[in-house]
C-alpha positions in Angstrom: -58.4 38.7 -9.1 -59.7 39.7 -12.3 -57.0 41.7 -14.6 -57.7 44.7 -16.2 -57.8 44.8 -19.9 -56.9 47.9 -22.1 -57.3 48.6 -26.4 -54.8 51.1 -26.7 -54.6 52.6 -30.0 -52.3 54.8 -32.0 -52.2 56.5 -35.3 -48.7 55.0 -36.0 -46.6 52.3 -34.4 -43.0 50.5 -35.2 -41.6 50.1 -37.8 -42.1 54.3 -37.3 -40.6 55.9 -34.5 -41.6 58.9 -33.2 -42.9 60.0 -30.5 -46.6 58.6 -30.4 -44.9 55.3 -31.1 -42.3 55.2 -28.2 -45.4 57.0 -25.9 -47.9 53.8 -26.5 -44.9 51.5 -26.9 -43.3 52.3 -23.4 -46.7 52.8 -21.2 -48.4 49.5 -22.6 -45.4 47.8 -21.7 -45.2 49.2 -18.3 -48.6 48.6 -17.2 -48.2 45.2 -18.7 -44.6 43.9 -17.1 -45.4 46.3 -13.5 -49.1 45.7 -12.8 -50.0 42.9 -15.0 -52.0 44.5 -17.4 -53.8 43.0 -20.5 -52.4 45.8 -23.2 -53.3 45.2 -26.8 -51.6 48.1 -29.5 -54.4 49.0 -32.2 -52.6 50.6 -34.8 -52.4 51.9 -38.7 -49.4 53.5 -40.2 -48.3 57.0 -41.6 -46.0 56.3 -45.0 -42.5 56.1 -45.1 -42.3 53.4 -42.4 -38.8 53.3 -40.7 -36.9 50.1 -39.3 -34.3 52.1 -37.4 -35.8 51.4 -33.6 -36.0 47.5 -32.6 -39.1 47.3 -30.6 -38.5 45.1 -27.1 -42.0 45.5 -25.8 -43.5 42.2 -25.2 -47.3 43.4 -25.6 -49.2 42.3 -28.8 -50.4 44.3 -31.6 -53.0 44.6 -34.8 -51.9 46.4 -37.4 -54.7 48.1 -39.9 -52.8 49.1 -42.6 -54.4 52.4 -44.7 -56.7 52.0 -48.2 -56.1 55.8 -48.5 -54.2 58.8 -47.6 -55.8 61.9 -46.8 -52.8 64.4 -47.0 -50.5 62.2 -44.1 -52.8 61.0 -42.1 -53.9 57.4 -43.1 -57.3 56.1 -43.8 -59.0 52.5 -43.6 -61.9 52.0 -45.7 -62.8 48.7 -43.6 -62.0 50.7 -40.4 -65.1 50.7 -38.9 -65.9 47.1 -39.3 -62.2 45.8 -38.2 -62.5 48.6 -34.7 -65.7 46.2 -34.0 -64.0 42.7 -34.5 -61.4 43.8 -32.5 -63.5 45.2 -29.5 -65.7 41.4 -29.7 -62.5 39.6 -29.9 -60.4 41.7 -26.9 -63.2 42.6 -24.7 -61.2 45.4 -23.3 -62.8 46.8 -19.7 -61.6 50.1 -21.3 -60.4 52.3 -24.9 -57.0 54.2 -24.6 -56.9 56.3 -27.6 -53.5 58.4 -28.3 -54.6 61.5 -30.7 -51.2 63.1 -32.6 -53.1 62.0 -35.8 -56.8 61.7 -36.9 -58.9 58.6 -38.6 -58.1 55.3 -36.4 -58.9 57.0 -33.3 -61.8 58.0 -34.1 -63.5 54.8 -35.5 -62.3 53.1 -32.8 -63.7 56.1 -30.3 -67.2 55.9 -31.9 -67.2 52.1 -31.7 -66.4 51.6 -28.3 -68.9 54.4 -27.4 -71.7 52.3 -29.5 -70.6 49.5 -26.8 -70.7 51.7 -24.0 -67.1 51.0 -23.1 -65.5 53.8 -21.7 -63.0 55.9 -23.1 -59.9 57.9 -22.4 -58.2 60.3 -24.8 -54.5 61.4 -24.5 -54.7 64.4 -26.6 -50.7 65.0 -27.3 -51.3 68.0 -29.7 -54.1 69.9 -31.5 -54.4 68.4 -34.8 -53.1 71.7 -37.4 -51.8 71.8 -41.5 -48.8 73.7 -42.3 -50.1 75.6 -44.6 -53.7 77.3 -45.6 -54.3 74.8 -47.9 -53.8 71.8 -45.5 -55.3 73.7 -42.4 -58.6 73.3 -44.2 -58.5 69.4 -43.4 -57.4 69.7 -39.7 -60.0 72.3 -39.1 -62.8 70.5 -40.9 -61.7 67.6 -38.5 -61.7 70.0 -35.8 -65.2 70.9 -36.5 -66.8 67.3 -37.1 -65.5 63.9 -36.0 -62.9 65.7 -33.6 -65.8 66.9 -31.7 -67.6 64.1 -31.6 -64.1 61.7 -30.2 -63.1 64.7 -27.7 -67.1 64.6 -26.9 -67.0 60.9 -26.4 -63.8 60.6 -24.3 -65.2 60.5 -20.4 -61.4 61.7 -19.5 -59.0 63.2 -21.9 -55.0 63.6 -20.8 -52.7 66.4 -21.6 -48.9 66.2 -21.6 -49.0 69.4 -19.5 -51.2 71.7 -18.2 -50.0 75.1 -20.0 -50.7 73.1 -23.4 -54.3 72.3 -22.4 -55.1 76.0 -21.2 -54.5 77.2 -24.4 -55.7 75.2 -27.0 -58.7 76.2 -28.1 -60.4 72.6 -28.9 -60.1 71.8 -25.1 -61.3 74.6 -23.9 -65.2 73.4 -23.1 -63.7 70.0 -22.1 -61.4 70.9 -19.6 -64.0 69.9 -16.4 -62.5 66.8 -17.7 -58.7 67.1 -18.1 -55.9 65.8 -16.2 -52.4 66.1 -16.9 -49.8 63.6 -16.6 -45.8 63.7 -18.0 -45.0 61.3 -20.1 -41.6 59.5 -19.1 -38.5 58.8 -21.2 -37.0 55.7 -22.4 -34.7 53.5 -19.6 -31.6 54.0 -22.1 -31.8 57.5 -21.0 -32.0 56.9 -17.4 -27.9 55.4 -17.2 -26.6 55.9 -13.9 -23.0 56.8 -15.4 -21.9 60.9 -15.2 -22.8 63.1 -18.3 -19.6 64.3 -20.6 -18.2 67.2 -19.4 -18.1 70.3 -21.8 -14.2 69.3 -23.4 -15.5 65.7 -23.9 -18.1 66.9 -26.4 -16.7 67.6 -30.0 -19.9 68.5 -31.7 -22.1 71.6 -31.5 -25.8 71.3 -32.1 -27.8 68.3 -32.7 -31.3 69.0 -33.8 -33.8 65.8 -34.0 -37.0 65.3 -35.7 -38.1 63.8 -39.1 -37.4 65.6 -42.3 -41.1 65.0 -44.3 -43.8 67.8 -44.5 -45.7 66.3 -41.7 -42.9 67.3 -39.5 -42.2 70.4 -40.8 -43.4 72.5 -37.9 -39.8 70.6 -36.6 -38.6 74.1 -37.7 -35.3 72.7 -38.9 -35.2 75.9 -41.8 -35.8 78.3 -38.6 -32.6 76.7 -37.3 -30.4 76.7 -40.2 -30.7 80.2 -40.7 -29.4 80.3 -37.2 -26.8 78.3 -38.0 -25.9 81.0 -41.1 -26.1 83.5 -39.0 -23.0 82.2 -36.2 -20.9 81.0 -38.5 -21.3 84.5 -40.2 -19.6 84.8 -36.8 -17.5 82.8 -36.4 -15.1 80.3 -38.0 -17.0 77.1 -37.6 -20.0 76.0 -36.3 -20.9 72.0 -36.5 -24.6 70.6 -36.8 -26.0 67.3 -36.9 -29.3 66.5 -37.9 -30.9 63.4 -36.6 -33.9 62.0 -38.5 -34.8 60.9 -41.7 -37.9 60.9 -44.3 -38.7 62.2 -47.5 -37.8 66.0 -47.0 -34.2 64.7 -46.8 -33.5 65.7 -50.2 -35.2 69.0 -49.6 -33.2 69.8 -46.6 -29.9 69.1 -48.3 -30.0 71.1 -51.1 -31.2 74.0 -48.5 -28.2 73.6 -46.9 -26.1 73.5 -50.0 -28.2 76.9 -51.2 -27.0 78.5 -47.7 -23.7 77.6 -48.3 -23.7 75.2 -45.2 -22.6 72.0 -46.4 -19.3 72.1 -44.4 -21.2 72.8 -41.0 -24.1 70.5 -41.3 -24.0 66.5 -41.3 -27.3 64.2 -42.3 -27.2 61.7 -39.9 -30.5 59.5 -41.1 -32.8 57.8 -38.6 -30.1 56.2 -35.8 -31.4 53.3 -33.3 -31.5 54.7 -30.1 -28.1 53.3 -28.5 -27.0 55.5 -30.9 -29.1 58.6 -30.7 -27.9 58.6 -26.8 -24.0 58.6 -28.1 -24.6 61.4 -30.4 -26.6 63.3 -27.9 -23.3 62.9 -25.6 -21.2 64.0 -28.3 -22.6 67.7 -29.0 -23.2 70.8 -26.2 -26.3 72.1 -27.4 -30.1 70.4 -28.3 -32.2 72.9 -30.6 -35.9 72.3 -30.8 -37.3 75.7 -32.9 -40.8 74.0 -33.4 -43.3 76.5 -35.3 -46.2 74.9 -34.8 -48.7 74.0 -31.5 -48.4 70.2 -33.3 -45.7 69.9 -31.3 -46.2 68.8 -28.3 -45.4 67.6 -25.0 -41.5 67.1 -27.0 -39.6 63.8 -25.3 -37.0 64.5 -27.8 -36.1 67.7 -25.3 -36.2 65.8 -22.2 -34.1 62.6 -23.8 -31.7 65.4 -25.0 -31.3 66.8 -21.2 -31.3 63.4 -19.6 -28.1 63.4 -21.4 -26.7 66.8 -20.1 -27.5 68.7 -23.2 -28.5 72.5 -22.3 -31.3 73.3 -25.1 -32.7 75.6 -27.3 -36.5 75.9 -27.7 -39.7 77.4 -29.1 -41.8 79.1 -26.7 -45.0 77.1 -28.1 -47.0 74.0 -27.6 -45.7 71.6 -24.7 -41.9 72.6 -24.8 -42.1 75.1 -22.3 -43.3 72.9 -20.0 -40.7 70.3 -21.2 -37.9 71.6 -19.8 -36.9 75.0 -17.3 -36.4 78.1 -19.2 -33.0 80.1 -17.7 -32.1 76.9 -15.9 -31.9 74.0 -18.4 -31.6 75.9 -21.4 -33.3 78.9 -23.5 -37.0 79.5 -24.9 -37.1 81.6 -28.1 -39.6 83.5 -30.1 -41.3 80.5 -32.8 -39.6 81.5 -36.1 -36.9 83.9 -34.5 -33.9 82.7 -36.2 -31.9 85.1 -34.4 -33.4 84.6 -31.2 -31.8 80.7 -31.5 -28.6 82.1 -32.5 -28.1 84.1 -29.5 -29.3 81.1 -27.4 -26.8 78.7 -28.8 -23.9 81.3 -28.6 -24.8 82.2 -24.9 -24.9 78.3 -23.9 -21.8 77.7 -25.7 -19.5 80.7 -25.0 -19.1 80.2 -21.3 -17.6 76.8 -20.2 -18.8 77.5 -16.4 -22.3 78.4 -17.5 -22.8 75.7 -19.6 -21.7 73.1 -16.8 -23.8 74.5 -14.6 -26.9 74.3 -17.1 -25.8 70.6 -18.1 -25.8 69.6 -14.9 -29.6 70.9 -14.6 -30.6 69.4 -17.6 -29.5 66.4 -16.7 -30.9 66.0 -13.1 -34.6 67.4 -14.7 -34.8 64.7 -18.0 -33.8 61.8 -15.5 -36.5 62.7 -13.6 -38.7 61.6 -15.7 -40.1 57.7 -15.2 -42.1 55.7 -17.7 -43.0 53.5 -13.8 -44.6 57.3 -12.0 -46.2 57.9 -15.6 -47.4 54.1 -16.0 -49.3 54.2 -12.5 -50.8 57.6 -12.8 -52.4 56.8 -16.1 -53.2 53.4 -14.3 -55.1 55.5 -11.4 -57.0 57.1 -14.0 -58.1 53.7 -15.6 -59.4 52.4 -12.3 -61.1 56.0 -11.6 -63.1 55.6 -14.9 -64.0 51.7 -14.3 -65.2 52.9 -10.7 -67.4 55.7 -11.9 -68.8 53.2 -15.1 -69.7 50.9 -12.0 -71.0 53.3 -9.7 -74.1 54.3 -12.4 -74.4 51.0 -13.5 -73.8 51.9 -16.8 -73.8 48.9 -19.5 -71.7 47.4 -21.4 -68.2 44.8 -21.4 -66.3 46.1 -18.1 -66.1 43.5 -15.9 -67.3 45.0 -12.3 -64.9 44.4 -9.2 -61.9 44.7 -11.5 -58.7 45.5 -9.6 -55.2 46.1 -10.2 -52.3 43.9 -9.3 -49.6 45.8 -6.9 -46.6 47.0 -8.9 -43.5 44.2 -9.2 
């Protein structure tokens, strides 16, 4: 029996910790350990490497460091030659690219197409800038190499159908788009009951990188909401989880808003500590302001620990919760709506309990084994189509998968 061989490509990987890094690690690990898929992870790095998460997967990786940074996007002058070398040495049947950032994804997609290797693109979010000047580079990318990469992909996977329907860059590709929701780590699926309202001493928790490229996470919106809340009540606590080059900037903003007693910066924390922190808080807020926010794995992780949520009605967030049942959706940038949502969650213990239970049920339904199985079905469909049309390339005829262990 011939084992399927897949090259997984992502712009950044551990020791950086974020949604795309977690996605690639969890998916490739499940494919390897459950279905005997031979995976290799090819990645670069973004600035501000962090080592707060210890990687436990056994999938081998190849790192191709960048030579320059275009805004927050890494780019390597020799990536084209390196990608050709990796493809030649590894001989994958298929290339799977995760696209949160341009650069490496586009280089490898072009190299794979030159070898007639099928490319599957997982499109986590639109590539966007965070202001008018920064927005010119993503626009240029989307009109040039981004267009080519989307055209080269034989299938495009999105985290939610609603995101694909609202993306201007995916409109012409809807005939080859399908949705597969990612899972969350098994660490979040512990079987014990989540803490009740009275067992959670803290109020609000926010999780996100504190750097320019993650400015869309909307922390200033949450701080304005917190100021509104504290003006009406004696105390509301907020814990900010995450690190980055903007840590000092946000600390100054907190001081300027006279919120120093209410806000605690926890920094970057390992997964085990994050779970503990989530279970100490009553509400999770994700006030994102841009379509750069994809599915929002952090939203699912928080709900799995019984936290009702307040999230912006933007990007992939509406598909990562059940509005009205596990929390509230608010207009992006609307601090008053965030404040109202938080106050509503925390003011009624019985209603909080109902939403907490619904959130835990919803969050824990996200299963990486199921997601990996769906991806494997897509891999096999793509290769079957390639064999049927007798396209040249290195994919092995008759490639089959082994049964799940």
